[in-house]
LUMPA-994470 format. One record per residue (C-alpha): residue number from 1; x, y negated, z. Coordinates in nm, 2 decimals, padded with zeros to 4 digits. Example, Ala and Ser with C-alpha at 12.3 -4.5 7.8 and 13.67 -1.06 7.14 Angstrom:
% residues 2
> 1|01.23|00.45|00.78
> 2|01.37|00.11|00.71
***
This chain:
% residues 108
> 1|-01.58|03.01|01.06
> 2|-01.31|02.74|00.99
> 3|-01.11|02.55|01.23
> 4|-01.15|02.17|01.21
> 5|-00.79|02.12|01.33
> 6|-00.63|02.06|00.99
> 7|-00.93|01.85|00.87
> 8|-00.91|01.63|01.18
> 9|-00.53|01.57|01.15
> 10|-00.57|01.48|00.78
> 11|-00.86|01.24|00.85
> 12|-00.69|01.07|01.14
> 13|-00.40|00.96|00.92
> 14|-00.55|00.63|00.79
> 15|-00.33|00.38|00.62
> 16|-00.36|00.02|00.70
> 17|-00.20|-00.19|00.43
> 18|-00.17|-00.56|00.36
> 19|-00.07|-00.70|00.02
> 20|00.06|-01.06|00.03
> 21|00.03|-01.24|-00.30
> 22|00.05|-01.60|-00.42
> 23|-00.25|-01.70|-00.62
> 24|-00.37|-01.53|-00.94
> 25|-00.03|-01.52|-01.11
> 26|00.04|-01.23|-01.35
> 27|00.29|-01.09|-01.10
> 28|00.02|-01.10|-00.82
> 29|-00.24|-00.94|-01.05
> 30|00.00|-00.67|-01.15
> 31|00.09|-00.59|-00.79
> 32|-00.28|-00.56|-00.70
> 33|-00.36|-00.33|-00.99
> 34|-00.05|-00.11|-00.91
> 35|-00.14|-00.08|-00.55
> 36|-00.51|00.00|-00.61
> 37|-00.40|00.27|-00.86
> 38|-00.15|00.42|-00.61
> 39|-00.41|00.42|-00.33
> 40|-00.68|00.57|-00.54
> 41|-00.45|00.85|-00.67
> 42|-00.27|00.93|-00.34
> 43|-00.48|00.80|-00.04
> 44|-00.84|00.85|-00.16
> 45|-01.06|00.75|00.13
> 46|-00.77|00.73|00.38
> 47|-00.67|00.36|00.35
> 48|-00.77|00.00|00.41
> 49|-00.61|-00.24|00.17
> 50|-00.63|-00.61|00.26
> 51|-00.52|-00.86|00.00
> 52|-00.40|-01.19|00.14
> 53|-00.34|-01.49|-00.08
> 54|-00.07|-01.69|00.10
> 55|-00.19|-02.01|-00.07
> 56|-00.53|-01.97|00.09
> 57|-00.40|-01.83|00.43
> 58|-00.04|-01.94|00.49
> 59|-00.07|-01.86|00.87
> 60|-00.11|-01.49|00.79
> 61|00.26|-01.47|00.69
> 62|00.39|-01.58|01.03
> 63|00.32|-01.26|01.23
> 64|00.47|-01.03|00.97
> 65|00.75|-01.27|00.86
> 66|00.66|-01.26|00.49
> 67|00.92|-01.46|00.30
> 68|00.86|-01.33|-00.06
> 69|00.56|-01.23|-00.26
> 70|00.42|-01.00|-00.36
> 71|00.49|-00.80|-00.05
> 72|00.31|-00.48|00.07
> 73|00.32|-00.42|00.44
> 74|00.23|-00.07|00.58
> 75|00.10|-00.14|00.93
> 76|-00.03|00.21|01.01
> 77|00.07|00.47|01.04
> 78|00.39|00.35|01.21
> 79|00.67|00.27|01.15
> 80|00.59|-00.07|00.99
> 81|00.74|-00.09|00.64
> 82|00.77|-00.37|00.38
> 83|00.79|-00.33|00.01
> 84|00.87|-00.64|-00.20
> 85|00.79|-00.67|-00.57
> 86|00.51|-00.59|-00.81
> 87|00.49|-00.23|-00.69
> 88|00.55|-00.09|-01.04
> 89|00.80|00.16|-00.92
> 90|00.55|00.42|-00.80
> 91|00.81|00.66|-00.64
> 92|00.96|00.37|-00.44
> 93|00.62|00.27|-00.31
> 94|00.53|00.63|-00.22
> 95|00.86|00.67|-00.04
> 96|00.79|00.34|00.15
> 97|00.45|00.48|00.25
> 98|00.61|00.81|00.36
> 99|00.41|01.00|00.10
> 100|00.53|01.27|-00.13
> 101|00.48|01.17|-00.50
> 102|00.25|01.38|-00.71
> 103|00.42|01.62|-00.95
> 104|00.56|01.43|-01.24
> 105|00.34|01.43|-01.55
> 106|00.50|01.51|-01.89
> 107|00.48|01.22|-02.13
> 108|00.45|01.28|-02.50
***
């Protein structure tokens, strides 16, 4: 018989993320691809990623005071964090999400 305690605590940690972009620029596309990869590798099934194009929805930037794009906002779990840039620095993104990075892979 197993205790559901650890499973429940893992499942209850759901990440709510918003990625603010400006149109379909190469920088925006790169940020989306990077974030989707990071989420798939590190948050499988434990995240909601909302992508907001500020050209289409400029009002969405007001509440979170977005002044640059691309910007990733971690809403949950608290504390709220902002990461600005194309999210190509995986270690920086993981640190901003309070996640331990996976063991480094050896490159050949």
